N, C-alpha and C positions, 0 to 999 in steps of 0.2 A: 396524531401528530400532526403536524402543518409544516409543509415545506418550500419553497420559493425556487422556482429556474430564473436564471437572470444569464436569458438568450435572446436572441435574434435574428437567429435561423429557422427556419417553422420546422425544418425534418428534421435537423438536428436537437430542438423544446421537442420536435413531437415525439423519435426515437425515444430520448433520453425518460420522458413522462411514460413513454407504454413499455418500457422495463421495473421504472418503479410503482404500476397500478400493476405491475404479474409476480414482482419478486414477493417473497414470503419473509425476509431475514426483519422488516420493520411494519409497523404496521399505521399506513398512512390515511389523514381521516380526508384533510384538502389538498388541492398543491394548485399552485398561484404562476402563473404564465408571466413571464414581464420581460417588456422585449426594450429596453432603454434603459440609460444613465437615469431621466431622469424620471420615468416610469418608479424605478428603483427607487429613489429616493421619494414618491412621493409615497409609495408602499410601505416604505421601512418605516417609514416619522410616523404611519398610523398604524402599521400590524407590527407582531413578534412571529412568527415560526421558530421552528426545533432543527431545523435546518434549509439553507439553502445549497445553490447550487449554480455556480458564475461560471460563459462566458466570459473573458477577458478583454477582447475586442465590440464594443459592439456598434451598432451605428453615427449613436450622436456621442464615443467614447470609448475610452476607456472604465470597464467595471470598477476596478482598485477609487476611480474617483468618487464613488458612491460613499465609501467611508469616510471620505470627507467635509462630507456634505450635512452625515447622517450620520446615527449610530447604530450600527447591529452589532448584537452582543451573541445571535448564535453559531454555531461552527458553520467552515465553509471547505466547500468541496471543486476547488478551480477545474475548471472544461475547457480547453484551449488547441490550440492545433502550436500553438511557438515554445520551445523550452525556455523561453529566456527569463519566462516571468517568476522560475523556481525562488528566486531567494527570493525576492518583494512580499509572496504574496502572503511565507509562512514568519509576516511580521504580525497578520491579523489569528484568525484562530482557527485556522488550516486545519482542518483532516487527511486532507488529502491532497494531489495536481493530479488531475490524469488529463492526458494528451491525444487529440484527436489524431484520427478517428478510431477512438476506446471500443475494447469488446464488452462484453455483457458480463463474464467473468471477472472484466479487469474496478467493473462499478461495483458489482455484487461484492468482494474486495474489501473496495472501503465503505459500504458500505456495513458489513461485519467488523471494520474498525471502530467505528462511530460506535453502533451500538455495544461494540469492548467496553470503550469511553464513558460513553452514557450508563452504561447498567454498572459499570463499576464504581466507581463514583457521583457524589453529589456534588451536587451543585459550585459550592466554595474550594474543594480541590479540583476539577475539574482539569484546568487550566496545568494546575502544578504535577499532574498525572498525566497528562499529555506530552507536555517534556521527560517524564520518565521513561515515559515509552520513545516518545522519535527521539532516547539519547542515551540508548544500551549501557553508555558505558556510567553510569548515573545509577544504576544495577549492578547486582553485585552478579563477577561475574563467573560462571558454571566452568571449571574444567575436566569434571571426571562426573561419570554418564553407566551405573548402574541399569544394566542391562542379564534377562533369565536368559539361560543356555543351557535348555536341560533341566537336570537337578542341577546347577550350578548357576553361582550369580557371579556375572562379568562387570568389572567397573574398569571404563576406556576411558583414554584420557584423552583428551583435547587430541594432540599432539598424534592421533594415530588412525585421527577421522577424517576424511578422503569427502563425503559431501554425506549431506541430511534428503530424503528423498518423500513425498509425503503419495499414499496409495488411496484413494478412499478418506476413509475415517484413521488408517493407519500411520505412523511414523517409524522410520527405519532409519538409522547407523549401518553407512556404512566404511569401512575403514583400508588402510592398506594391502592388509593381504586381501580383496576382495569380499571379507564375506560380511554378512550382513546382519541388526538382530532390531528385534523390535520396541520402540521405547516407545515408552506414555508418557506422551505428548503430543501438541500439534507445530505442525512449523510455523503458523503464527506467535506460537508463545511463546517457541527454546529459541528462538532468535532475537527475544528481549531478556535470557540471560550468554550469549556468547558472550565470547570479544570481537566489540565492530572489526577493528583489525584483520584478523585471520576468518573472519564469517561473514559471506555475504548471498542475501536472499536472492536470485535474479528470479524468481519468478513463484509463482504458487503451487510449484509442488519441486523448489529444488531451493539449496541451502550449498551453495559447493566454501570450498576452506582452498585462501589464495593460490598452495602449493597445489594443491589438486590441480590444476589448471595446468594443461597443457599446451591449447593452441584457443586463440578467442577469431570468429573468423566473421570478416565481414561482409557480410553478404551484401544489402545497403544501409544508408545514412539509420532506419529502424528497426533495421533486421539483423540481430547479432548472435554467432552459435556459438557456443561453448563446447571446444574437447578437450576430457576430463584423464588423468590422465590412470585412472581406472574407469572406464566405461564401462556406465550404466548396466545395468542387468537389463534394463529395456532397452529397443530398436530405436524408439524417439528421440530426436536429433532434443539438446538443449540453445533453447531461444531466450535469452536475455527478454525481460519482460517491456514495452517499451519503452515505460514512464520511470525505470531503471537505469536505464543507458549510462544517461549523466550517469547520474549515481557513482554505477558500476567500475568507466572511466575513470571518476577522482578518485573509486575505492582501490584501486591498479595505484596508481600513481602517487599513494602514501610514499 
């Protein structure tokens, strides 16, 4: 797999390249680092890659100008310090939108997302499949969840659920009574079958329901904590992923 990084800050491109070289989600054969709109236009006019990472603000313009000057057919993950371009970039084949400074696990989650799309769909259906993944309403919404409880099986209605939590490779359903049940799925997959009005994936460990939120505590513009009506068994506080803060605010405002 070939990857291109369009980034004019040396420290930022080095940090990204270092993570890509050490991760084990994708097998990467070559990484090209491009530092300007002009350099990227020449590169994409002569080369093809499987995935591109783009900072939006470059020294000689915005990376969005590249799309106007040449054809880019590969998926793109945008990385920027500004969240005002989130809507604009999704008219291109955008896999994810990461806000600087991003954590390594946020990047790995974006790579997993890309890998899932790449592995699951052929080239002719990728765009349509991406739309289905990004828009849960286009899929069948799951209302009941069958779990094992001792020698019995219990069907949990979505109205009983307060939140989903991921611990290692295990997914748990937590309900109003305070009980929790192991569920055979993953956080990444289950979010695609949930009602998007009632459920929101706040970070890589939690999906919460609208009615389970007791308080929203704003520590800063980039650090927001959730207090749930049924507190998690773990002592760790629940913080919204930085890249989801604006989406979360819009979700609450529905």
